[in-house]
C-alpha positions, 0 to 999 in steps of 0.5 A: 498721630494719624489724624495729625499725619493725614491733615499733614498730607492734605495740607502738602497736596493742596499746596503742591496744586500751584508749584507749577508754571509753564509758559511760551516766550511771546519775544520769539513769536514774531520771529517764529513766523519767519524761523520756526523758532519757539521757547517754552518754558517750565518752573517749579516753586520750591519755596516762597522765594526760590524756584528752579525750571528749564527753557527749551527753545528749537528751530522746527523744520518740515521734513518733505523727504518723510512726507505729509500723511501724518501731518506736522513731521520734521525735527528740531535744530538749532536747540537751545536748553537753559535751565535756571535758578531764580531768587524771589526777594520780595515774594509774598505768601499769598503770591509765592514766586512773584515779583522782582526776580534775580536769575542764574543760568546755564546754557547748553545748545546744539546748532547743525553746522548749515541752516536756512534763513528766512528767505530759505538760502542755506548756509554753513554757519559753523565752518563744516562742523556741528556745533555744541556750546555751553555757558552760564549767565545772569537775568533779573526780571518781574513776574505777575501772577492774576488771580486765576492763576495766570502768569506775566513775566519779563525777562532781561539777561545775558551771559557768556558761552564758548562762542562769545555771549548771548542774550536771555529776554522774554515776554512770557505769558503762561499758567501756574497749575 
């Protein structure tokens, strides 16, 4: 009995080894040159066809008042957090959570009332008030997994929030571990 439990435990550890993914959204990389907006995605595979994850995006602003002696010192502003659930209807046992998927997501964002555009001009985005938005949306996409556990993913979706709508798009590259 103990041996059987040990074998099940070892198999569970082996199965757990590649159930996590970390990805960078390359669709925002050209924009990050202007507004320093970055988007990172973490996903946990729950089962052959099911996964949950969270996408974190934010614009990084260097804080010159703090000083440069410690290197990159700054704050994130325009923060976006998108938890999601994905269903992969055609996923195969050899490569779980791959192929075509549908996604349901929630959207949470915080925008300070002032911001700078890519030319460094300050403007008031939310009429003098900091803004917190929330919403829900749907998306579709396709994920490919290489033999070295590198992940390519394409995503397109849309949702509605308290102001209007938000796009959910991406070309993501990352690693499954």
